C-alpha atoms as one frame of an Amber mdcrd trajectory, in Angstrom:
protein
 115.513 130.977  93.937 118.682 129.321  91.998 117.757 129.142  88.294 117.594
 126.507  86.896 120.019 126.679  84.054 122.890 127.921  86.974 122.358 124.777
  88.926 122.067 122.588  85.819 125.555 124.169  84.154 127.061 124.223  87.631
 126.096 119.815  88.083 127.519 119.653  84.720 131.090 120.850  85.839 130.885
 118.410  88.496 129.857 115.792  86.595 132.707 116.318  84.459 135.450 116.656
  87.203 133.894 113.660  88.557 134.924 111.830  85.831 137.654 113.151  85.055
 139.087 111.807  88.191 137.908 108.808  87.993 135.411 108.719  90.584 133.379
 105.829  91.579 129.935 108.203  91.094 127.128 106.280  92.965 128.890 106.294
  95.598 131.329 109.759  95.671 129.509 111.550  93.439 127.777 113.446  96.931
 130.765 114.199  97.935 131.014 118.214  96.748 129.847 120.457  99.657 128.242
 122.804  96.564 126.434 119.984  95.105 125.174 118.411  98.204 124.084 122.490
  99.514 122.117 122.980  95.966 120.510 119.082  96.549 119.346 118.813  99.971
 117.605 122.843  99.412 116.163 120.727  96.432 114.615 118.203  98.520 113.708
 119.945 101.362 111.699 122.082  98.317 110.224 118.387  97.207 109.163 117.271
 100.977 107.655 121.058 102.028 105.523 120.814  98.572 104.313 117.415  99.512
 103.554 117.591 102.926 102.085 120.874 103.479  99.467 119.464  99.987 100.405
 121.586  97.098  98.978 120.749  93.584 100.511 117.232  92.033 101.855 120.035
  89.255 104.035 121.782  91.801 105.282 118.573  93.361 106.007 117.135  89.802
 108.157 119.976  89.224 109.895 120.041  92.657 110.461 116.292  91.651 112.136
 116.741  88.835 114.833 119.281  90.304 115.761 116.617  92.169 116.190 114.549
  89.782 118.761 117.016  88.371 121.321 116.013  91.060 121.786 112.456  89.274
 123.822 113.601  86.758 126.565 113.156  89.086 125.781 109.837  89.522 123.788
 107.414  92.018 120.509 106.154  90.109 121.721 102.845  89.158 120.534  99.357
  89.867 124.066  98.864  91.120 124.215 101.362  94.056 123.961  99.547  97.248
 121.861 102.322  98.865 118.625 100.531  96.697 118.048  97.345  98.317 115.706
  97.824 101.319 112.811  98.819 102.630 110.713 102.386 101.116 107.994 104.548
 102.193 106.226 106.152  99.478 105.074 109.341 100.464 104.219 110.428  97.211
 103.030 109.180  94.123 101.058 110.251  90.619  99.015 107.528  91.005  95.204
 108.072  92.891  94.783 104.248  92.673  98.191 103.395  94.045  98.104 106.045
  96.730  94.363 105.120  97.903  92.867 108.273  97.162  90.145 106.486  95.012
  89.211 104.318  97.693  86.689 105.640 100.857  88.839 106.992 103.431  87.960
 104.066 105.915  89.815 101.619 103.767  92.680 104.253 102.542  95.953 103.650
 104.947  97.150 105.885 107.648 100.642 105.685 106.997 102.746 105.461 104.055
 102.718 102.361 101.588 105.933 100.296 101.974 108.411  99.047  98.714 110.750
  96.401  99.386 113.258  95.705  97.092 115.605  93.530  96.410 117.348  93.655
  93.025 120.115  90.534  93.632 117.115  88.124  94.436 114.789  89.602  92.009
 112.068  90.242  93.983 109.954  93.613  94.984 106.795  93.354  97.764 104.275
  96.108  98.096 103.158  95.949 101.189 100.235  98.853 102.843  98.239  98.847
 106.345  94.371  99.253 106.342  91.902  98.835 109.259  94.795  96.143 110.998
  95.235  94.309 107.616  98.429  93.812 105.195  97.744  94.436 101.703 100.714
  93.004  99.341 101.705  92.398  95.699 104.828  90.242  95.585 107.128  90.523
  92.308 109.854  89.650  90.113 112.167  92.326  89.352 114.469  91.578  86.361
 117.477  94.428  84.757 116.196  95.714  81.560 118.467  98.451  81.704 121.301
 100.199  83.958 118.326 102.024  86.381 115.370 100.113  85.091 113.426  96.857
  85.949 111.001  94.636  84.307 108.471  93.897  87.265 106.320  90.950  87.277
 103.975  90.649  89.218 103.257  87.119  90.811 100.509  87.398  94.165  98.102
  89.667  95.790  97.323  88.943  99.082  94.256  90.504 101.384  95.488  89.495
 104.555  95.683  85.930 104.915  93.689  85.467 101.479  95.959  85.258  98.254
  95.722  85.187  94.324  98.287  84.314  92.017  97.343  85.403  88.556  97.717
  82.768  85.565 100.518  83.875  82.965 102.327  87.034  82.537  98.865  89.729
  82.564  99.876  91.734  85.622 103.217  93.287  84.534 105.424  96.952  84.314
 108.099  98.662  84.499 111.056 100.942  86.984 113.261 103.231  87.065 115.261
 104.928  89.322 115.482 108.469  88.435 116.967 109.919  91.822 118.739 107.939
  94.961 120.862 108.769  97.602 121.116 107.792 101.394 117.285 108.176 102.326
 115.425 108.969  99.345 114.467 107.495  96.441 111.919 109.002  93.173 110.902
 106.667  90.568 108.950 106.441  87.711 106.865 103.819  86.074 106.125 102.280
  82.479 102.564 104.070  82.940 104.199 107.549  83.568 103.685 107.579  87.347
 106.511 108.810  89.775 107.038 108.279  93.186 108.860 109.414  95.949 109.938
 106.880  98.528 111.892 107.364 101.858 113.886 105.004 103.588 112.325 102.896
 106.431 115.027 102.476 108.669 116.004 105.891 109.110 113.029 107.921 107.714
 110.163 106.369 109.250 109.001 109.422 111.078 109.524 111.761 108.897 107.837
 109.699 106.451 104.832 109.477 108.544 104.584 113.405 109.074 104.842 113.928
 105.616 102.054 111.522 104.533  99.698 112.552 107.318 100.148 115.903 105.571
  99.418 114.869 102.196  96.350 112.897 103.041  94.883 116.086 104.154  95.139
 117.510 100.620  92.815 114.481  99.590
């Protein structure tokens, strides 16, 4: 295993090289072959730990290892890789994952999250017993990598509910982002690992099934 301090030092050197060269960080930072190798190895370790049902502590440590590569850029709201539909394959939140529900009411496929930063909207959705449950929210930038989330509508199949006022709200930040993986953090301390739906659906389904076996 490569020591974390060595990895961080190498990333710092690459970061300084990129900024000195006026590199467009969020699009070009991943073009260093050495950094790519370390990054892909860290991502593979994270995926393996989730799919094998490792402890939350072990998975969280793997999450932090991947997040270190954000020093090269990419984890920001302006990144064109951010919009789209994402599949959540792991989270620290038992309630969001559905662990606290009876097995019959747990989703068999990864929950989805649609992000549209330009138009300020997000939709979280899941399928349970053939019924689509969803939460629609408005999002607005707070920092270069964080949005404010205001939940506007909750629905279970055709039945929907729109809460009054601003009682249901939160924050969501991007702590790692590339072509096929996103890691986000919530304002309540939760972490989320998501894969891009358009290219990683089969992989995400497999990882979700593996993780669910450990519940």
